[in-house]
C-alpha positions as CSV (number, residue, x, y, z in Angstrom):
1,S,64.9,129.7,140.7
2,A,68.3,128.1,140.9
3,A,71.3,130.2,140.5
4,Y,73.1,130.1,137.1
5,S,76.4,128.3,137.4
6,P,78.7,128.5,134.3
7,V,80.9,125.7,135.6
8,Q,78.0,123.2,135.8
9,S,76.6,124.2,132.4
10,V,79.9,124.2,130.6
11,N,81.3,121.0,132.0
12,P,78.7,118.6,133.3
13,P,80.4,115.5,134.6
14,D,78.4,113.1,132.4
15,A,78.4,115.1,129.1
16,P,77.5,112.7,126.3
17,W,80.3,114.0,124.1
18,E,82.8,113.1,126.8
19,Q,81.5,109.6,127.0
20,S,81.5,109.0,123.3
21,L,85.0,110.6,122.9
22,G,86.4,108.3,125.7
23,A,84.7,105.3,124.2
24,S,86.1,106.0,120.7
25,I,89.6,106.6,121.9
26,F,90.0,104.3,124.9
27,G,87.1,101.9,124.5
28,T,87.2,98.2,123.9
29,P,86.9,97.0,120.3
30,Q,83.1,96.7,120.4
31,Y,83.0,100.5,120.7
32,T,85.3,101.3,117.8
33,L,83.8,102.2,114.4
34,P,83.7,99.3,111.9
35,V,86.2,99.3,109.2
36,D,84.8,98.2,105.8
37,D,87.8,98.4,103.6
38,L,91.6,98.3,104.1
39,G,92.4,98.9,100.4
40,G,94.2,102.2,101.3
41,F,96.8,100.2,103.3
42,V,97.9,97.6,100.8
43,P,100.9,98.3,98.5
44,P,100.3,99.6,95.0
45,S,101.4,96.2,93.6
46,W,98.5,94.4,95.5
47,Q,96.9,91.5,93.6
48,H,93.8,89.8,95.0
49,G,94.0,86.2,96.0
50,N,94.9,83.9,99.0
51,Q,98.3,85.0,100.3
52,P,100.4,85.9,103.4
53,V,99.4,89.3,104.8
54,P,101.6,92.1,103.3
55,D,103.8,94.0,105.8
56,D,102.1,97.2,104.8
57,L,98.8,95.9,106.0
58,L,99.8,94.7,109.5
59,P,99.8,98.2,111.2
60,A,96.3,98.9,109.9
61,M,95.1,95.5,111.0
62,Y,96.5,96.3,114.5
63,L,95.1,99.8,114.5
64,F,91.6,98.7,113.7
65,D,91.7,95.6,115.9
66,L,91.5,93.2,113.0
67,L,94.5,91.0,113.9
68,P,93.2,87.4,114.1
69,S,93.7,85.2,117.1
70,A,94.0,81.4,117.2
71,D,90.3,81.0,117.8
72,K,89.0,84.1,116.0
73,P,89.6,84.9,112.4
74,T,88.8,88.4,111.2
75,N,86.9,89.7,108.2
76,F,87.3,92.8,106.2
77,S,87.5,94.0,102.6
78,I,90.4,95.1,100.4
79,H,89.3,97.3,97.5
80,G,85.7,95.9,97.9
81,V,86.8,92.2,97.9
82,P,86.0,90.3,101.1
83,Y,88.8,88.6,102.9
84,T,89.2,86.4,106.0
85,A,92.5,86.7,108.0
86,T,93.6,83.7,110.0
87,L,96.8,82.8,111.9
88,G,99.1,80.5,110.1
89,P,100.5,77.2,111.5
90,S,103.0,78.9,113.8
91,G,100.3,80.8,115.6
92,M,102.5,83.9,115.6
93,Q,101.1,87.4,114.8
94,S,103.7,87.7,112.0
95,D,102.2,84.5,110.4
96,I,98.9,85.7,109.1
97,Y,97.2,84.5,105.9
98,L,94.5,86.2,103.9
99,F,91.8,84.2,102.2
100,Q,89.7,85.8,99.5
101,Q,86.0,85.0,100.0
């Protein structure tokens, strides 16, 4: 029988956990977990409706790859209410509008 090698058994080069860890931390957006609700990131004074994105929400949208581009609006919920985020007329990342669905 083959000799037992602790190095090979402890750290195989293609360990599934290493692949999933790398994909979740460094992967492209299609490998990140979906975010259903960003309600925890809006200010306490949040009121539903169509409006410019609050400053508190921008870092979370960036973190979860939910910033819209000129040709791709993004969709997510805030406290269970669905929204679409689109770029405003300037096309700048600081000019984002939320539309309640």
